[in-house]
C-alpha positions in Angstrom: 0.0 0.0 0.0 2.8 2.4 1.0 4.5 1.8 -2.4 1.4 2.6 -4.3 1.0 5.9 -2.4 4.7 6.8 -3.1 4.4 5.8 -6.7 1.2 7.8 -7.2 2.8 10.9 -5.5 5.9 10.6 -7.8 3.7 10.3 -10.9 1.7 13.4 -9.9 4.9 15.4 -9.1 6.4 14.5 -12.5 3.2 15.4 -14.3 3.1 18.7 -12.4 6.7 19.5 -13.4 5.9 18.7 -17.0 3.0 21.1 -17.1 5.0 23.9 -15.4 8.0 23.4 -17.7 5.7 23.4 -20.8 3.9 26.6 -19.7 7.1 28.4 -19.0 8.9 27.1 -22.2 11.4 29.5 -23.7 10.4 31.1 -27.0 12.4 30.0 -30.1 12.8 31.5 -33.6 12.3 28.5 -35.8 12.0 27.6 -39.5 11.1 24.5 -41.5 13.9 22.0 -42.4 15.9 22.8 -45.5 18.3 20.4 -47.2 21.8 21.5 -47.7 21.8 24.2 -45.0 24.7 24.1 -42.6 23.9 27.2 -40.5 22.1 30.5 -40.2 23.0 34.2 -39.8 20.7 36.4 -37.8 20.9 40.2 -37.7 18.8 42.6 -35.7 19.7 41.5 -32.2 22.8 43.7 -31.8 25.8 41.9 -33.2 25.1 39.5 -36.1 24.8 35.9 -34.9 26.0 32.8 -36.8 25.3 29.3 -35.6 25.0 25.7 -36.8 21.6 24.5 -38.2 19.8 21.6 -36.5 20.5 18.1 -37.9 17.6 18.4 -40.4 18.7 21.9 -41.6 16.1 23.7 -39.6 16.5 26.8 -37.4 16.0 26.8 -33.7 17.3 30.0 -32.0 16.5 30.6 -28.3 15.0 34.1 -27.7 14.7 33.8 -23.9 17.7 36.1 -23.2 16.6 38.8 -25.6 15.7 42.0 -23.7 12.2 43.5 -23.9 11.7 45.5 -27.0 10.5 45.5 -30.6 12.8 43.7 -33.2 13.1 43.3 -36.9 15.4 40.4 -37.7 16.8 39.2 -40.9 17.8 35.6 -41.3 19.9 34.0 -44.0 20.4 30.2 -44.5 24.1 29.4 -45.3 26.2 26.5 -46.6 29.8 26.1 -47.8 29.0 28.1 -50.9 27.6 31.2 -49.1 24.4 32.5 -47.7 20.9 33.0 -49.2 19.1 36.3 -49.4 17.6 37.3 -46.1 14.1 36.8 -44.9 12.6 39.4 -42.5 10.9 38.6 -39.2 9.5 41.1 -36.7 8.3 40.5 -33.2 7.9 42.4 -29.9 8.9 41.0 -26.5 7.0 42.5 -23.7 6.3 41.3 -20.1 2.8 41.8 -18.8 1.9 44.8 -16.7 1.2 44.4 -13.0 -2.0 42.7 -12.0 -4.9 45.2 -11.6 -8.1 45.0 -9.5 -6.6 43.0 -6.6 -9.1 42.5 -3.8 -10.5 40.1 -1.3 -13.6 38.2 -2.5 -16.0 35.8 -0.7 -16.5 33.6 -3.8 
């Protein structure tokens, strides 16, 4: 009986962690897989960034550390022969404002 209780508690804890981790997942800039792509160059975040493509040739760039603001990025796919023309992508990173209307309620 004790083992079942412990096992149930462990399963519930793991499920809770999975939900919390998924709800707080970091945002990524992604693109579809492309054959022959070795890496990507991103401009618009300060210094240009060059990095290796995913194994399938796709893009997955972590935007979690980007400060709040509005951005217009340009992204180029690259291989040993050079880089493609750039594709633009704009986004705004904003944190929510403070909660409003806080009060004590009986319901």
